[in-house]
BAFI-3210 file (N, C-alpha, C; in Angstrom, 3 decimals, decimal comma, padded with zeros to 6 digits):
// residues 171
n [1|2|3|4|5|6|7|8|9|10|11|12|13|14|15|16|17|18|19|20|21|22|23|24|25|26|27|28|29|30|31|32|33|34|35|36|37|38|39|40|41|42|43|44|45|46|47|48|49|50|51|52|53|54|55|56|57|58|59|60|61|62|63|64|65|66|67|68|69|70|71|72|73|74|75|76|77|78|79|80|81|82|83|84|85|86|87|88|89|90|91|92|93|94|95|96|97|98|99|100|101|102|103|104|105|106|107|108|109|110|111|112|113|114|115|116|117|118|119|120|121|122|123|124|125|126|127|128|129|130|131|132|133|134|135|136|137|138|139|140|141|142|143|144|145|146|147|148|149|150|151|152|153|154|155|156|157|158|159|160|161|162|163|164|165|166|167|168|169|170|171]
n.u [018,114|020,429|021,448|023,535|025,235|024,944|025,662|028,760|029,194|028,189|029,677|032,203|031,802|032,070|029,842|027,787|025,251|022,423|019,774|017,363|014,335|012,221|009,959|007,038|005,648|002,898|002,260|-000,089|-000,232|000,201|002,718|005,221|007,194|010,109|010,954|013,830|014,534|016,874|018,778|020,878|024,373|026,962|030,235|032,633|031,227|030,481|027,910|025,583|024,359|021,745|021,089|023,652|025,313|023,862|023,161|025,859|026,728|024,572|025,118|027,777|027,292|025,631|027,322|029,304|027,501|027,200|029,361|031,385|032,832|035,149|034,362|035,797|037,918|038,430|036,118|035,050|035,917|034,103|032,063|033,469|035,388|034,239|034,300|033,321|032,443|034,342|036,356|037,450|037,920|040,099|042,073|042,388|043,329|045,892|046,995|047,197|049,186|051,368|051,779|052,656|055,044|056,306|056,105|055,861|053,615|050,336|047,376|045,180|046,041|046,957|044,362|043,374|044,838|044,144|041,569|041,606|042,799|041,251|040,876|043,462|042,989|041,090|041,905|044,195|043,096|041,372|043,525|044,629|042,414|042,296|044,829|044,499|042,118|040,563|039,281|039,944|041,345|044,730|045,898|043,866|044,258|047,030|047,083|044,980|046,282|048,593|047,477|046,033|048,249|049,854|048,111|047,945|050,471|050,846|049,020|050,288|052,238|051,176|050,779|051,418|052,060|054,726|054,551|052,065|052,526|054,663|053,376|051,234|052,859|053,552|051,497]
n.v [068,325|069,910|073,611|074,329|072,147|071,475|073,677|073,912|071,790|071,987|074,122|073,268|072,035|074,303|075,975|078,653|079,211|080,864|081,310|079,914|078,015|076,412|073,817|072,432|069,241|067,344|063,944|061,478|059,425|060,923|061,757|064,162|065,711|067,616|069,701|071,004|073,566|074,966|077,794|077,983|079,205|078,942|079,284|079,709|081,192|079,709|078,297|076,266|073,058|071,365|069,045|068,072|068,077|067,217|064,590|063,692|065,567|064,542|061,937|062,544|064,220|062,726|060,733|061,727|062,519|059,634|058,799|057,964|059,603|062,495|065,589|068,061|070,165|069,048|068,028|070,255|069,729|067,919|069,559|071,691|070,337|068,107|065,742|062,802|061,375|059,589|059,830|062,076|061,151|059,773|061,588|062,921|060,849|060,873|062,940|062,967|061,133|062,528|064,323|062,853|062,051|064,385|066,757|069,931|071,752|072,443|070,401|071,873|073,928|072,481|071,595|073,886|074,453|072,579|073,113|075,414|074,710|073,041|071,397|070,198|068,646|066,983|065,203|064,168|062,596|060,980|059,849|058,296|056,366|055,165|053,979|052,164|050,445|047,469|046,477|047,565|047,205|046,564|048,156|049,972|051,401|052,146|054,114|055,862|056,894|057,740|059,877|061,459|062,333|063,727|065,784|066,835|067,510|069,672|071,502|072,070|073,769|075,949|077,127|079,258|079,892|079,267|077,511|076,231|074,676|072,942|071,757|070,639|069,005|067,152|065,512]
n.w [263,086|265,270|265,006|265,642|265,068|262,470|261,057|261,018|259,686|257,127|256,513|256,215|253,684|251,962|251,992|252,550|254,871|254,477|255,315|257,521|257,284|259,650|259,359|260,960|260,812|261,142|261,725|260,936|263,256|265,223|265,809|265,716|262,936|261,943|259,308|257,937|256,261|254,152|253,048|250,931|249,995|247,856|249,068|247,674|245,284|243,343|241,012|241,844|240,608|241,362|240,040|239,065|241,295|243,301|244,390|244,822|246,889|248,705|249,360|250,446|252,582|254,228|254,611|256,209|258,398|259,309|260,265|258,478|257,012|257,758|259,100|257,688|255,921|253,765|252,396|251,008|248,513|247,259|246,111|244,988|243,346|242,292|243,237|244,861|248,155|248,876|247,156|248,120|250,422|250,022|249,412|251,673|253,159|252,118|252,672|255,406|255,457|254,615|256,375|258,330|257,142|257,931|256,353|256,284|256,469|257,505|257,907|257,517|256,056|253,720|252,736|252,032|250,131|248,038|247,643|246,467|243,936|242,593|240,183|239,926|241,903|241,691|239,379|240,806|242,505|240,701|239,502|241,510|241,703|239,046|239,208|241,041|240,738|240,617|238,436|235,951|232,685|232,021|229,995|229,828|232,604|232,230|230,175|231,378|233,475|232,417|231,120|232,975|234,542|232,713|232,469|235,178|235,391|233,506|234,488|236,816|236,187|235,886|238,447|240,746|243,374|245,435|247,768|247,461|244,954|246,200|248,062|246,221|244,337|246,222|247,002]
ca.u [019,787|020,938|021,880|025,132|025,753|024,652|026,457|030,279|029,221|027,772|030,741|033,074|031,527|032,075|028,537|026,952|024,083|021,858|018,429|016,764|013,022|011,801|008,588|006,572|004,583|002,280|001,667|-001,416|-000,250|000,225|004,141|005,992|008,496|010,574|011,899|014,675|014,826|017,941|018,967|022,570|024,993|028,580|030,958|033,340|030,716|030,258|026,758|025,611|023,379|021,376|021,060|024,848|025,954|023,037|023,247|027,107|026,403|023,726|025,888|028,866|026,528|025,256|028,575|029,820|026,635|027,144|030,835|031,823|033,932|035,144|033,736|036,884|037,918|038,299|034,539|034,933|036,175|032,958|031,260|034,525|036,108|033,240|034,483|032,510|033,115|035,192|037,756|037,923|038,742|041,725|043,057|042,538|044,460|047,354|047,400|047,744|050,459|052,455|051,975|053,645|056,341|057,305|055,869|055,979|052,374|049,069|046,196|044,186|046,780|046,757|043,123|042,924|045,440|043,437|040,453|042,206|043,285|039,865|041,240|044,593|042,562|040,266|043,261|044,794|041,969|041,192|044,944|044,387|041,544|043,002|046,021|044,274|040,873|040,957|038,473|040,446|042,545|046,059|045,967|043,213|044,853|048,141|046,286|044,237|047,213|049,301|046,687|045,958|049,794|049,987|047,001|048,438|051,920|050,187|048,246|051,228|052,876|050,466|050,722|052,070|052,702|055,746|054,009|050,958|053,430|055,213|052,258|050,419|053,925|053,723|050,165]
ca.v [068,499|071,305|074,332|074,389|070,918|071,645|075,035|073,378|070,548|072,647|074,991|072,328|071,748|075,363|076,489|079,534|079,277|082,507|081,349|078,597|077,995|075,234|073,596|071,355|068,344|066,366|062,518|060,890|058,737|061,938|062,364|065,555|065,921|068,937|069,779|072,164|074,088|076,051|078,860|078,149|079,877|078,520|080,571|080,434|081,840|078,683|078,151|074,786|072,546|070,225|067,852|067,497|067,971|066,811|063,254|063,678|065,991|064,151|061,033|062,846|064,657|061,417|059,829|062,372|062,445|058,495|058,879|057,387|060,621|063,236|067,024|069,010|070,877|068,063|068,108|071,247|069,031|067,181|070,667|072,477|069,560|067,196|064,438|062,025|061,562|058,430|060,422|063,257|060,560|059,087|063,007|063,160|059,819|061,165|064,331|062,534|060,453|063,397|064,820|061,686|062,168|065,385|067,700|071,382|072,141|071,674|070,006|073,035|074,726|071,610|071,553|075,256|074,310|071,693|073,636|076,563|074,161|071,778|070,519|069,118|067,934|065,773|064,590|063,198|061,579|060,240|059,078|057,291|055,224|054,450|053,061|051,017|049,850|046,161|046,158|048,358|046,293|046,921|049,057|051,234|051,685|053,037|055,023|056,882|057,202|058,862|061,178|062,305|062,540|064,892|066,877|067,425|068,315|070,860|072,431|072,492|074,670|077,416|077,316|080,663|079,789|077,814|076,534|075,341|073,872|071,916|070,820|069,784|067,609|066,027|064,665]
ca.w [263,637|265,923|264,004|266,029|264,734|261,246|260,469|260,656|258,736|255,808|256,016|255,642|252,011|251,371|251,965|253,798|255,262|254,645|255,978|257,845|257,616|259,991|259,035|261,633|260,053|262,289|261,000|261,546|264,344|266,427|265,859|265,035|262,514|261,418|258,147|257,862|254,776|254,386|251,861|251,346|248,633|247,731|249,436|246,471|244,442|242,452|240,724|242,319|239,801|242,315|239,182|238,799|242,510|244,542|244,925|245,508|247,940|249,664|249,866|251,339|253,782|255,163|254,946|257,447|259,638|259,790|260,874|257,625|256,504|258,640|258,697|257,389|254,537|252,342|251,970|250,055|247,276|246,942|245,406|243,915|242,352|241,915|243,803|245,737|249,469|248,897|246,541|249,093|251,788|249,584|249,451|253,088|253,793|251,675|253,505|256,808|255,387|254,252|257,854|259,118|256,966|258,149|255,657|257,223|256,134|258,469|257,186|257,177|254,502|252,488|252,500|251,422|248,659|247,241|247,499|245,243|242,821|242,326|238,778|240,235|243,084|241,153|238,797|241,711|242,969|239,569|239,155|242,542|241,117|237,878|239,498|241,950|240,320|240,248|237,298|235,037|231,965|232,020|228,906|230,106|233,467|232,023|229,344|232,065|234,607|231,992|230,757|234,464|234,987|231,791|232,953|236,531|235,207|232,557|235,456|237,927|235,442|236,178|240,052|240,879|244,620|245,594|248,704|246,594|244,103|246,835|248,351|244,921|244,022|247,371|246,774]
c.u [019,712|021,692|023,293|026,049|025,872|025,738|028,023|030,206|029,185|029,057|031,733|033,033|031,528|030,580|027,922|025,726|023,254|020,499|017,928|015,448|012,434|010,141|008,213|005,467|004,229|002,027|000,493|-001,487|000,045|001,704|004,220|007,167|009,007|011,189|012,485|014,689|015,610|018,373|020,385|023,326|026,455|029,564|032,190|032,637|030,321|028,635|026,583|024,297|022,881|021,433|022,638|025,533|025,283|023,091|024,569|027,232|025,908|024,451|027,102|028,413|026,199|026,163|029,227|028,746|026,819|028,438|031,526|033,119|033,795|034,609|034,995|036,670|037,988|037,219|034,270|035,163|035,095|032,275|032,323|035,378|035,389|033,857|033,457|033,181|034,213|036,623|038,336|038,401|040,034|042,566|043,362|043,564|046,022|048,024|048,132|048,901|051,491|052,530|052,789|054,893|057,356|056,950|055,698|054,663|051,312|048,150|045,567|044,790|046,657|045,283|042,618|043,651|044,813|042,373|040,598|042,332|042,410|040,331|042,200|043,883|041,922|041,148|043,772|043,974|041,490|042,481|044,916|043,775|041,835|044,207|045,471|043,040|040,955|039,929|038,894|041,480|043,641|046,247|045,289|043,674|046,172|047,816|045,822|045,510|048,296|048,694|046,631|047,090|050,142|049,261|047,407|049,667|051,542|049,848|049,163|052,070|052,424|050,277|051,705|052,772|053,656|055,305|053,049|051,648|053,992|054,201|051,519|051,570|053,520|052,685|050,600]
c.v [069,814|071,937|074,275|073,176|070,846|072,724|074,677|072,588|071,224|073,569|074,542|071,985|073,041|076,097|077,463|079,577|080,761|082,398|080,029|078,768|076,509|074,823|072,238|070,452|067,312|065,176|062,157|060,045|059,705|062,389|063,422|065,407|067,159|068,621|071,183|072,535|075,438|076,717|079,082|078,778|079,215|079,547|080,890|080,790|080,844|078,574|076,695|074,510|071,271|068,878|067,144|067,132|067,465|065,557|062,979|064,204|065,351|062,826|061,669|063,484|063,704|060,528|060,415|062,164|061,001|058,166|058,271|058,205|061,619|064,729|067,839|069,525|070,432|067,878|069,081|070,741|068,545|068,150|071,203|071,514|068,342|065,751|063,784|062,056|060,507|059,042|061,374|062,532|060,062|060,322|063,333|062,320|060,386|062,371|063,810|061,712|061,352|064,030|064,000|061,758|063,553|066,674|069,047|072,034|071,652|071,253|070,767|073,611|073,790|071,428|072,974|075,043|073,714|072,195|074,901|076,037|072,805|071,032|069,988|068,100|066,560|064,895|063,565|062,198|060,611|059,307|057,926|055,879|054,504|053,582|051,819|050,161|048,352|045,789|046,726|047,141|047,252|048,336|050,385|052,124|052,780|054,005|056,223|057,511|058,226|060,088|061,998|062,833|063,837|066,319|067,711|068,175|069,538|071,969|072,876|073,708|076,056|077,872|078,377|080,685|078,628|077,065|075,717|074,246|072,724|070,918|069,690|068,436|066,575|065,192|063,931]
c.w [264,255|265,035|264,260|265,364|263,138|260,428|260,195|259,688|257,303|255,526|255,742|254,056|251,341|251,217|252,950|253,639|255,452|255,364|256,343|257,968|258,003|259,711|259,973|261,074|261,067|261,510|261,655|262,744|265,481|266,573|265,213|264,418|261,975|260,188|258,114|256,235|255,055|253,074|252,250|249,850|249,013|248,063|248,633|245,369|243,136|242,164|241,019|241,283|240,679|241,365|238,943|240,161|243,756|244,946|245,374|246,710|249,109|250,296|250,725|252,835|254,774|255,647|256,257|258,612|260,226|260,443|259,809|256,951|257,576|258,055|258,695|256,140|253,274|251,724|250,868|248,557|246,385|245,615|244,355|243,156|241,565|242,015|244,621|246,891|249,532|248,251|247,384|250,381|251,452|249,633|250,757|253,630|253,186|252,421|254,937|256,810|255,272|255,708|258,403|258,505|256,930|257,221|256,743|257,089|257,277|257,477|256,881|255,990|253,545|251,907|251,824|250,040|247,561|246,743|246,323|243,884|242,323|241,056|239,055|240,987|242,422|240,241|239,721|242,301|241,856|239,125|240,282|242,057|240,130|238,164|240,264|241,820|239,808|238,977|235,913|234,253|232,049|231,038|229,363|231,429|233,013|231,164|230,237|233,178|233,772|231,361|231,613|234,583|234,023|231,985|234,109|236,225|234,415|233,551|236,666|237,185|235,781|237,578|240,186|242,364|244,906|246,769|248,154|245,691|245,053|247,433|247,258|244,660|245,111|247,167|245,371]
res [i|a|m|s|d|l|l|p|l|l|e|n|f|d|l|r|i|l|n|e|r|p|y|r|v|s|a|s|a|g|e|t|f|w|i|q|d|l|e|v|r|h|a|g|g|r|t|l|d|p|r|q|a|g|k|r|f|e|e|a|f|f|a|v|q|a|g|l|a|e|s|d|g|f|n|r|l|v|l|a|a|g|l|d|w|r|q|a|l|v|l|r|a|v|c|r|y|l|l|q|t|g|i|t|f|s|q|k|y|m|e|e|v|l|a|r|n|p|r|i|a|a|r|l|a|w|t|f|e|s|r|f|d|p|d|l|k|a|a|t|r|a|s|q|v|k|a|f|g|e|e|i|a|e|a|l|e|r|v|t|s|p|d|d|d|r|i|l|r|a|f]
***
């Protein structure tokens, strides 16, 4: 992958690339392959545990590469909020809906607000799943939606920026 294509994609996951070491591998059939070993750091200072976030990040990375997901700031939520790429996609769709309704904030700004409030972002995505998961029983659905709603309301009380509060409540 060309570095000029790779860098913006990884930066949208809030990763800073510190170093790249390419390794050339020759196959027995005379083919040559390259392994790109990247040293990365989470721009937000989070310590990333590959056992916890590795598979989720890998799936999101390849979803973006395959064109199943967009490469934008919503991908930060994969590592910051513990979401998978589909959950980030739901929040992206809500953002696009809000833009169509005439909300006065840009998509980039809304991405930043959710990234600054990963706990709320996660609960918003989980609330969506709870409401619309066809496999959930009605009682479980109601219980989860209520619990997430209470957690979101409690977290919103601690949001100090009026703009952040408006955006998060709109979501």
